[in-house]
C-alpha positions in Angstrom: 155.7 -134.3 -54.4 159.0 -132.6 -54.0 161.6 -133.9 -51.5 162.3 -131.7 -48.5 165.0 -129.1 -48.6 168.3 -130.7 -47.4 169.7 -129.5 -44.1 173.1 -128.7 -45.7 172.7 -128.1 -49.4 175.8 -127.7 -51.6 174.0 -125.2 -53.9 171.2 -122.8 -53.3 169.2 -121.9 -56.5 167.8 -118.4 -55.9 165.1 -117.1 -58.2 163.8 -113.5 -57.8 160.2 -113.1 -59.1 157.6 -110.4 -59.4 154.3 -111.1 -61.2 156.0 -114.0 -63.1 153.1 -116.5 -63.2 153.5 -116.8 -67.0 157.2 -117.8 -66.9 157.9 -119.2 -63.4 156.5 -122.7 -63.9 158.9 -123.4 -66.8 161.9 -122.1 -64.8 161.1 -124.0 -61.7 160.3 -127.2 -63.6 163.7 -127.0 -65.3 165.4 -126.6 -61.9 163.5 -129.6 -60.5 164.4 -131.6 -63.7 168.1 -131.2 -63.2 170.0 -134.5 -63.4 172.2 -134.3 -60.4 173.0 -136.0 -57.1 174.2 -132.7 -55.6 172.1 -131.6 -52.7 170.4 -128.3 -53.5 167.7 -126.0 -52.2 165.3 -123.8 -54.1 164.7 -120.3 -52.9 162.2 -117.9 -54.5 162.1 -114.2 -53.5 158.7 -112.7 -54.3 158.6 -109.0 -55.0 155.0 -108.2 -53.9 153.4 -110.0 -56.8 149.8 -109.4 -57.6 149.5 -112.8 -59.4 150.0 -116.4 -58.4 153.8 -116.2 -58.3 154.1 -117.2 -54.5 151.7 -120.0 -54.9 153.5 -121.4 -57.9 156.8 -121.2 -56.1 155.4 -123.1 -53.1 153.9 -125.7 -55.4 157.4 -126.5 -56.6 158.7 -126.9 -53.1 160.6 -123.6 -52.9 161.3 -121.7 -49.8 159.4 -118.4 -50.5 160.4 -115.0 -49.0 158.7 -111.7 -49.4 160.8 -108.8 -50.7 157.9 -106.3 -51.0 159.0 -105.0 -54.3 162.2 -103.3 -53.2 164.2 -104.0 -56.4 165.8 -107.0 -58.0 169.3 -106.4 -56.5 167.7 -106.4 -53.1 165.6 -109.5 -54.0 168.7 -111.4 -55.0 170.5 -110.3 -51.8 167.6 -111.3 -49.6 167.6 -114.7 -51.2 171.3 -115.1 -50.5 170.8 -114.0 -46.8 168.3 -117.0 -46.4 170.4 -119.4 -48.5 172.4 -122.2 -46.8 174.4 -123.5 -49.8 178.2 -123.3 -50.3 177.3 -121.9 -53.8 174.5 -119.6 -55.0 173.0 -120.1 -58.4 171.0 -117.0 -59.3 168.5 -117.8 -62.0 165.9 -115.4 -63.2 162.2 -116.3 -63.3 162.2 -116.3 -67.1 165.3 -118.5 -67.6 165.3 -122.3 -68.2 168.3 -124.4 -67.3 169.4 -127.7 -68.9 169.5 -131.0 -67.0 173.3 -130.9 -66.7 173.4 -127.3 -65.4 174.2 -127.9 -61.8 176.8 -130.6 -62.2 178.5 -128.8 -65.0 178.7 -125.4 -63.4 179.9 -126.9 -60.0 182.6 -128.9 -61.7 183.7 -125.9 -63.7 184.1 -123.5 -60.8 185.8 -126.1 -58.7 188.3 -127.3 -61.3 189.3 -123.7 -62.2 189.2 -122.4 -58.7 186.8 -119.6 -59.6 184.8 -117.4 -57.3 181.9 -117.1 -59.8 180.9 -118.1 -63.3 178.1 -117.8 -65.9 177.6 -119.6 -69.2 176.3 -119.2 -72.8 172.7 -118.3 -73.3 170.0 -118.6 -76.0 167.4 -116.0 -76.6 164.6 -117.2 -78.9 163.9 -115.2 -82.1 165.8 -113.2 -84.6 165.8 -109.7 -82.9 167.8 -110.8 -79.9 170.7 -112.2 -81.9 173.1 -109.3 -81.3 172.4 -109.2 -77.6 172.8 -113.0 -77.4 176.1 -112.8 -79.3 177.3 -110.0 -77.0 176.7 -112.1 -73.9 178.2 -115.3 -75.5 181.2 -113.8 -77.3 182.1 -110.4 -75.9 181.4 -110.6 -72.1 183.6 -113.7 -71.6 186.6 -112.0 -73.2 186.5 -108.9 -71.0 189.3 -108.6 -68.4 186.5 -108.4 -65.8 183.8 -110.6 -67.4 180.2 -109.3 -66.9 178.1 -112.1 -65.6 174.4 -111.7 -66.3 172.1 -111.8 -63.4 169.8 -114.3 -65.0 172.6 -116.9 -64.7 175.1 -116.1 -62.0 176.9 -118.9 -60.1 178.9 -117.6 -57.1 180.7 -119.0 -54.1 178.9 -118.0 -50.9 182.0 -116.8 -49.1 183.1 -114.6 -52.0 179.5 -113.3 -52.2 179.5 -112.2 -48.6 183.1 -110.9 -48.7 182.3 -108.4 -51.5 179.0 -107.4 -50.0 176.6 -109.2 -52.4 174.3 -107.7 -55.1 173.9 -104.0 -54.6 170.4 -102.6 -55.1 171.4 -100.3 -57.9 170.7 -100.1 -61.7 172.6 -102.9 -63.5 173.2 -104.7 -60.3 174.8 -107.7 -62.0 177.4 -105.5 -63.8 178.3 -103.8 -60.6 178.5 -107.1 -58.7 180.6 -108.7 -61.5 183.1 -105.9 -61.2 183.4 -106.3 -57.5 183.9 -110.0 -57.8 186.5 -109.7 -60.6 188.6 -107.5 -58.3 188.3 -110.2 -55.6 189.0 -113.4 -57.6 188.8 -115.1 -60.9 185.5 -115.3 -62.8 184.7 -117.0 -66.2 182.1 -118.4 -68.6 181.5 -122.1 -69.0 181.8 -122.6 -72.8 179.5 -125.5 -73.1 176.6 -125.0 -70.6 173.6 -123.4 -72.1 170.5 -121.6 -70.5 167.6 -120.2 -72.4 166.3 -116.8 -71.3 163.4 -114.6 -72.4 164.2 -111.7 -74.8 161.1 -109.8 -73.6 162.9 -106.5 -72.9 164.2 -106.5 -76.5 160.6 -107.1 -77.6 159.5 -104.1 -75.6 162.3 -101.7 -76.4 163.9 -103.1 -79.5 167.6 -103.9 -79.6 168.9 -100.4 -79.8 166.6 -99.3 -77.0 167.6 -102.2 -74.8 171.3 -101.5 -75.3 170.8 -97.8 -74.6 168.7 -98.7 -71.5 171.5 -100.7 -70.0 174.3 -98.3 -71.0 172.4 -95.4 -69.5 171.8 -97.3 -66.2 175.4 -98.4 -66.0 176.7 -94.9 -66.7 174.4 -93.4 -64.1 175.6 -96.0 -61.5 179.2 -95.5 -62.5 179.0 -91.7 -62.0 177.2 -92.2 -58.6 180.1 -94.5 -57.5 182.9 -92.1 -58.6 
């Protein structure tokens, strides 16, 4: 039996999910297994799933909201609109966090006066190694770090000030750029999450990189 959601959580863990019955239990179990005294709430935004995603979320004590499949950027934003925390931790439905995740990320952003942060990731298997290295070694060194949507820790006031996740292709890249123009963002060098490399499995590494570059270029041209 999960404890009730606190009235004033410090952190809102927000998980967008659509037909994620195969992955969601591991994700939510890892959230509930976090070793922390920080008050947090768990919010799951369901994208019109045709499987047991909403029931699984409810079984883990999440507050479940229906997004009716309007896109992941919109799902993240809907979750934030219902969240009560001072910080939002966006975690994807195929991502597993470690027990120290919440305490470590919260200490990191507070000590460095950041508006947002992410951390290193692990993608199981050999094929995702280049993508994993790009996220872990390249993104943190950019002047405006790209924070991946599967692990995006952001202060609620900054989130609202810059307008939240847009419902566009590569919404995490677009939102990262907005935040970097507003305040400092960074990567925690020691925290680790594990996320599924399933898109690489579907498209291959080259296809995955091309997919994201094409989406980001299309979004960039639309903006300018």
